[in-house]
C-alpha positions, 0 to 999 in steps of 0.5 A: 652309102658314102660316095667320098673317096678314101685318102688312098684313093684321093692320092692315087687319083691326084697322082694319076691326074698330075702325071697325065697333065704334066707328062702325057698331055704334052705328048698326046698330039705326038702319040696320036700322030706317031701311033706310038707311046714314048718309052718315057711315058711307060717308064713313068707309069711303071715308077708310079705303080700304075702298071700293077695297081690292082695286084697283090703287093707280094707280087709287086703290085699296088694292092689297091684294087680295081676301084683305084685302077679305075680312078687312075685310068680315068685320068690317063684316058683323059690325056690319051685314049691310046695310053689308057688302052695299052695299059688296060690290055696289059692289066687284063692279061696280067689279071688272067694270070693272077686269077687262074695262074699257078704260083710259079706262073704268077711269080714269073710274070706278074712282078715283071709286068707290074714293074714295066718289064714287058707289056701283056697281051690278051689274044682270042680274036681271029680273022674268022671269029669274034667271040665264038670259041667253036670257030677258033682255028689257032691250034695247040698240039701237045708235043712232049714237054711243049705245046706247039701253036699254029694260027693267026690272031687279029687286032691284038694290042701290045703285040709289038712289045715283049712280055706275056700273051694270054692266048686262046687255042683249040686243042688238037686232041679234044677240040676244046678251048684252052688258054696258054701263056706265050712269051711274045717274040718266041721263035715262029712269032711274027706280026703284020703291019699295024692296022690303021685306025681312025683313033685310039692311036698309041695302042696299035693293033696287029695280026699275030702269026704263029708258026710252030711256036713252042709253049712249055707245058707248064704255061697252060693257064688253068685246066685243059679245055676250060679256056672259055671260062677264062676268056669270059672273065677276062673280057669282063675285066677288060670292060672295066678298063674299056668303060673307064677309057670312055669315061676319061674321054668324056672328062676330056670333052667336058673340060675342053667344052668348058674351056672353049665356051669361056675363052671364045668371044662373041662381040667381046664376051664369051660364048658361054652367055648363050643358052644353047651353049649352056644346055650342051655343057649341062648335058655333057656334065650329066652324062659324064657324072652318071657314067662316072659313078657306074664306072666307080661301082664296077671297079668296086665289084671287080675287086671282090667278084662274088658271082662271076656271071653277074659281074660279067652282066654288069660289065657288059651293061656298063660297057655298052652304056659308057661307049655310046654315051662317050660318043654323045658327049664328044659330039656335044663338045664338038658342037660347042666348038662348032667349025673350030672343032673340025681342026687339029688345032683343038683336042676335041677332034681327037677326043671325038675320033677316039670316042667313036671307036669305043662302041665297036671294040670288046663287044659291040654295044647292042651285044652288050645290052643283049648279054645283060638282058639275058641275065635278067630275063632268063 
């Protein structure tokens, strides 16, 4: 058992950390306040290959697997949860196409996505459903060489960018769930105003309104009526990103707590001298390290999935743990800062706001534990 990173992994991790430190971090406050990622950030992510790390080199990807994706995401999330979230959803959408798409679909969408030409979305949630495909109300009706889609999707990330959307709909004929690749901003596609969130700014979420949107029949993803299997694996792959975003938040909280403890003076010497501060920093370090190795392991499992059901259970377990632990770590870092942590002068307040989102998205934490428990108890 070797926990040492390979040379390639070290280079990708360093490149991501340098980019996050030098480019994203100076813009993090602006991203948080404007709820928008500057185009220069997207350009850099594409140029460095971070928008296609796990995908085949033949399709314009990095061919470096999800273990390297996790390493990069951790560093990006350390600088901005919003940037990492937008990148995570983009990767989830592309992965669904890479896994279930035809040769033509892969060649059409993946090279562009890896090169930063458009951002992918993954759209299942609706106003009346969270994870039950039987409650879907968005309908796809076959009409000659097209499917015509009508309905509303809720809380969709990257919906305001051009690019493909992997969308799940009920078939009008069979009532089953199927997946389609929809080109955003096709005729009949429109958006709500972005929802106002407490944190995670930079990755705005929208309601998507679909009025007689035509999708070519060739854009059916996978087999008709088999959309739920695509959804389950897609959600699990999304949890690789979500868990790692939580990890990046922990790393940011740890570094901010260390910095403050060493710089804040009490009677001429740093508050790091107090045992109470030392205990909090040690707790943060332990929680970060435990989550770190779980995330790295899930990245390895995601690169070569041998048992989809087991992978989905492992992803659920980590997502629940990482999300809740991120909140604990952010709270400890706030405690180190005391009243100063409540001000916008210090990044820890943003880190805390971002952290408390994690347990509520892509499956609430308790549900993730139930999913895992069902896999080992049934």
